[in-house]
C-alpha positions as CSV (number, residue, x, y, z in Angstrom):
1,M,0.1,0.1,-0.1
2,N,1.5,3.3,-0.9
3,R,1.8,5.9,1.6
4,R,-1.4,7.7,0.6
5,L,-3.7,4.7,0.7
6,R,-2.1,4.2,4.6
7,V,-3.2,7.7,5.5
8,L,-6.9,7.5,4.1
9,V,-7.1,4.1,5.8
10,A,-6.0,5.3,9.1
11,A,-8.4,8.5,8.8
12,L,-11.3,6.1,8.1
13,I,-10.2,3.9,11.2
14,G,-10.3,7.0,13.5
15,V,-13.5,7.9,12.4
16,L,-15.0,5.1,13.4
17,V,-13.5,4.7,16.7
18,I,-14.6,8.2,17.4
19,A,-18.5,7.2,16.4
20,G,-18.1,4.1,18.5
21,C,-17.6,5.6,21.7
22,G,-20.7,8.2,21.1
23,L,-23.2,5.2,20.5
24,G,-21.9,2.2,21.9
25,G,-20.5,1.6,26.3
26,K,-22.0,0.3,29.3
27,N,-24.7,2.9,29.9
28,D,-26.4,3.4,26.1
29,D,-29.7,2.0,27.5
30,A,-29.4,4.1,30.9
31,A,-31.4,7.6,30.8
32,P,-29.4,10.6,32.2
33,A,-29.4,10.7,36.3
34,A,-31.3,13.2,37.6
35,A,-29.7,15.9,39.3
36,L,-29.3,15.2,43.3
37,P,-30.6,17.9,45.6
38,S,-27.9,19.5,47.5
39,A,-27.4,18.8,51.4
40,S,-27.9,22.5,51.9
41,E,-31.5,23.0,50.1
42,P,-34.7,20.8,51.3
43,E,-36.2,18.2,49.6
44,N,-39.9,19.3,49.5
45,I,-39.8,22.7,47.8
46,V,-43.4,24.3,47.6
47,D,-43.7,26.6,44.4
48,P,-44.4,29.7,45.9
49,V,-46.5,31.1,42.8
50,L,-48.6,27.4,43.0
51,E,-49.1,27.9,46.5
52,S,-50.5,31.1,46.1
53,E,-53.3,30.1,43.4
54,A,-54.0,27.0,45.5
55,G,-54.8,29.5,48.6
56,P,-54.6,28.6,52.1
57,E,-55.2,25.2,53.4
58,P,-58.9,24.8,54.1
59,T,-59.5,24.9,58.3
60,T,-62.8,22.7,60.1
61,A,-64.8,25.3,62.0
62,K,-65.1,24.9,65.5
63,P,-68.9,24.7,66.5
64,K,-69.4,27.5,68.9
65,P,-70.4,26.3,72.9
66,T,-74.1,26.6,73.7
67,R,-74.7,28.0,77.0
68,S,-76.9,25.7,79.2
69,K,-79.7,27.4,81.0
70,A,-78.8,27.0,85.1
71,K,-81.1,24.7,86.7
72,P,-83.4,26.0,89.1
73,K,-82.2,25.4,92.7
74,A,-84.3,22.6,94.2
75,T,-86.3,24.0,97.4
76,P,-85.0,22.0,100.4
77,T,-87.4,19.5,102.3
78,E,-85.6,18.7,105.4
79,D,-83.9,21.2,107.7
80,P,-80.4,19.6,107.8
81,N,-80.2,21.1,111.6
82,N,-83.4,19.4,112.6
83,F,-83.5,17.7,115.6
84,Q,-83.1,14.1,114.9
85,L,-84.4,11.8,118.2
86,P,-81.6,9.4,119.1
87,E,-82.1,5.8,119.9
88,C,-82.5,6.3,123.3
89,A,-85.3,8.8,123.2
90,H,-89.0,8.3,123.7
91,R,-92.6,9.8,122.9
92,E,-94.4,10.6,125.3
93,G,-97.6,13.0,126.0
94,K,-99.5,15.1,123.6
95,K,-97.6,16.3,119.9
96,V,-98.7,19.7,118.8
97,S,-98.5,21.0,115.5
98,K,-95.6,23.4,114.5
99,T,-98.2,26.5,114.4
100,K,-98.9,25.9,118.1
101,A,-96.1,24.9,119.0
102,K,-94.6,28.4,117.7
103,A,-97.5,30.6,119.1
104,A,-96.6,29.2,122.8
105,L,-92.8,29.9,122.4
106,R,-93.7,33.3,121.2
107,A,-95.8,34.1,124.4
108,A,-93.2,32.6,126.6
109,A,-90.8,35.2,125.1
110,A,-92.9,38.0,125.9
111,R,-93.4,37.8,129.2
112,K,-91.6,39.9,132.0
113,Y,-89.8,37.5,134.2
114,W,-88.1,40.1,136.6
115,P,-90.6,42.8,136.7
116,T,-89.3,44.1,139.6
117,S,-85.7,44.2,139.7
118,A,-85.0,44.2,135.9
119,P,-88.3,45.3,134.5
120,K,-86.4,45.9,130.9
121,L,-84.8,42.6,130.6
122,T,-86.5,40.8,127.8
123,V,-85.5,37.2,126.2
124,P,-85.8,37.9,122.0
125,S,-88.6,35.9,120.8
126,R,-85.5,34.9,118.1
127,L,-83.5,33.3,120.8
128,V,-86.3,31.5,122.2
129,L,-87.7,30.0,118.6
130,V,-84.1,28.9,117.4
131,T,-83.6,27.4,120.7
132,A,-86.6,25.2,121.2
133,W,-85.9,24.4,116.9
134,H,-82.1,23.2,117.7
135,E,-83.2,21.2,120.8
136,S,-86.3,19.7,119.8
137,G,-87.5,20.7,116.3
138,W,-90.7,21.8,118.0
139,Q,-91.4,18.5,119.2
140,S,-93.8,18.9,122.2
141,D,-94.0,14.8,122.8
142,I,-89.9,13.4,123.0
143,V,-88.2,12.5,126.0
144,N,-84.3,12.6,125.3
145,C,-81.9,10.3,126.6
146,D,-80.9,13.0,129.5
147,G,-84.4,13.6,130.7
148,G,-84.8,16.6,128.6
149,R,-88.3,17.1,127.7
150,G,-90.6,18.8,125.3
151,L,-90.0,21.8,123.1
152,M,-87.2,23.4,125.2
153,Q,-85.9,20.2,126.5
154,V,-86.3,21.3,129.8
155,M,-84.3,19.2,132.5
156,P,-86.0,17.7,135.6
157,D,-83.5,19.8,137.7
158,T,-84.3,23.0,135.8
159,E,-87.7,22.5,136.2
160,A,-87.3,22.3,139.7
161,F,-85.3,25.2,140.0
162,I,-87.4,27.8,138.0
163,N,-90.4,26.5,140.0
164,Q,-88.4,27.0,143.5
165,R,-86.8,30.0,142.4
166,F,-89.8,32.2,140.9
167,E,-92.5,30.6,143.4
168,Q,-94.2,28.5,140.6
169,S,-95.7,24.9,139.3
170,Y,-94.9,25.0,135.7
171,A,-95.1,21.2,134.4
172,S,-92.6,20.5,131.6
173,T,-95.3,17.8,130.2
174,D,-97.5,20.6,129.3
175,Y,-96.1,22.2,125.8
176,K,-96.9,25.7,127.1
177,Q,-95.4,25.5,130.0
178,N,-92.7,23.9,128.8
179,A,-91.7,27.1,126.6
180,T,-92.1,29.2,129.5
181,L,-89.8,27.4,131.5
182,G,-87.2,27.7,129.0
183,A,-87.9,31.2,128.4
184,N,-87.9,32.2,132.2
185,Y,-84.4,29.7,132.2
186,L,-82.6,32.1,129.5
187,A,-83.7,35.1,131.6
188,W,-82.6,33.9,134.4
189,L,-78.8,33.5,133.0
190,T,-79.1,36.7,131.4
191,K,-79.5,38.7,134.7
192,A,-77.0,36.2,136.5
193,F,-74.2,36.9,133.5
194,G,-75.5,40.4,133.2
195,D,-74.9,41.4,136.6
196,A,-71.5,39.5,137.2
197,Y,-69.8,40.2,134.2
198,F,-71.6,43.2,132.3
199,K,-72.4,45.9,135.1
200,G,-76.0,45.1,135.2
201,K,-76.5,45.4,131.4
202,Y,-78.8,42.7,129.9
203,D,-78.3,43.5,126.3
204,L,-78.9,40.4,124.2
205,S,-78.3,41.8,120.6
206,A,-75.7,40.4,118.4
207,S,-74.1,43.1,117.5
208,K,-72.5,43.2,120.7
209,C,-70.8,40.0,119.9
210,R,-67.5,40.1,117.7
211,S,-68.0,36.3,116.6
212,H,-69.8,33.3,117.8
213,S,-67.2,32.1,119.9
214,S,-66.6,35.7,121.7
215,M,-67.7,36.1,125.6
216,C,-70.3,38.4,124.9
217,L,-73.7,38.1,127.1
218,L,-75.7,36.5,124.1
219,N,-73.3,33.8,123.7
220,M,-72.9,33.1,127.2
221,V,-76.4,32.8,127.5
222,I,-76.9,30.3,124.8
223,A,-73.7,28.1,126.3
224,G,-75.5,28.3,129.8
225,Y,-78.6,26.5,128.2
226,N,-77.0,23.8,127.1
227,V,-74.2,23.3,130.1
228,G,-75.5,25.3,132.9
229,R,-74.0,28.5,134.6
230,Q,-71.0,26.7,136.4
231,P,-69.1,26.1,133.0
232,V,-69.4,29.3,131.7
233,D,-68.4,31.2,134.8
234,D,-65.2,28.7,135.0
235,G,-64.8,29.2,131.2
236,Y,-65.3,33.4,131.6
237,A,-61.6,33.6,133.4
238,D,-59.8,32.4,130.2
239,K,-62.5,33.9,127.8
240,Q,-63.3,30.2,126.3
241,L,-66.9,28.8,125.6
242,P,-67.1,25.8,126.9
243,N,-69.4,24.7,124.6
244,P,-68.7,26.6,121.2
245,E,-69.8,24.3,118.6
246,Y,-73.5,24.2,120.1
247,V,-73.4,28.3,120.0
248,G,-72.7,28.5,116.9
249,V,-75.2,26.5,115.3
250,V,-77.7,28.5,117.9
251,R,-76.2,31.9,116.3
252,S,-76.4,30.5,112.7
253,L,-80.3,29.5,113.4
254,M,-80.9,33.3,114.4
255,K,-79.6,34.6,110.9
256,S,-81.4,31.4,109.0
257,C,-83.8,29.2,110.3
258,Y,-85.9,26.1,108.5
259,C,-88.5,27.2,111.2
260,D,-89.2,30.8,109.6
261,R,-91.1,28.3,107.1
262,Y,-93.6,27.7,109.7
């Protein structure tokens, strides 16, 4: 082969080799690889144009709360402070209505028990009514475990003392006289404590008391009705009522009593 022919053949072979590199190889059938996102770019990028066209994501509206009407308060049918008959107590004698019991208690409170030595001394009707309510629930036929009887739960010793001191013959078995015995005892306690500690003043108004446990005349009289005079005298030195729970209940009833329904 002459020199010109060898050069032509070599050129032809070179052209075929270059063409083969572009068409034939290991990745002829593979699609070009997609560009991978860089580490600094987020994978899920939302097109702001598309987002504005689509609008914000729909939100579920919360139902408005409905206001329920307040239920009317039930009227109490039983008094939580009413006298509860102990198992050892029993009933004896005549049971009268609440109306008659109330009338008897008011009449007893209206009496003058010290017409000569303390004519201005009166026992508030409210005090007599609520004391009897706390003691018996205005039940005239109750004989309690300790011997207390009737509306005011008059003790046998108290009955004997009042009858002797005032030269009377009241019977605790009669509901009207029972009310008088109880009110008379309250009047006696008022004079006794008033003379001993309050310079002969007998003001039983609640405004004279700083609290239900202070040693004011009203609280001392209530305490004395429950435990007698001597324990109250003993407690006066220390300014401590012997039975603050009892006094507190009676004082509370003076403000609000179920007995007012009658």
